[in-house]
Steps between C-alpha positions, in 0.01 A plus 500: 500500500167578336310346794670744734425789267135391476482473878637852546262630235213349703629700797510817293148443372355421844681799647352727233153359559540557874553871437148516353368418849657823639718328760596701805799285591747244380314244708184547293701457181667183631162356602362565153801347325486194728133457403592510129821293486570166662869562581598861571842657543426760767835674452424558133157643584661724763745624237212576261319686779812701584545588133133600475496714816845656467511524123846348469586159358644266760838356402528160666163399642649192669678723753198716577396439863216752545236415758130479422 
């Protein structure tokens, strides 16, 4: 379980770093995260982006089907 937690923490960290680049879209954030992490869960990054842009925590990120 700790490997999964570490992996998600890497996503969180890369997502936060991507915000320092002043991204204009989810696509720019995903590109940055893909450059930083070998294996990326795009749905999780989309959920983080939605939470960041809308200001609300996303309940179940696995069911989030937003487009880029």
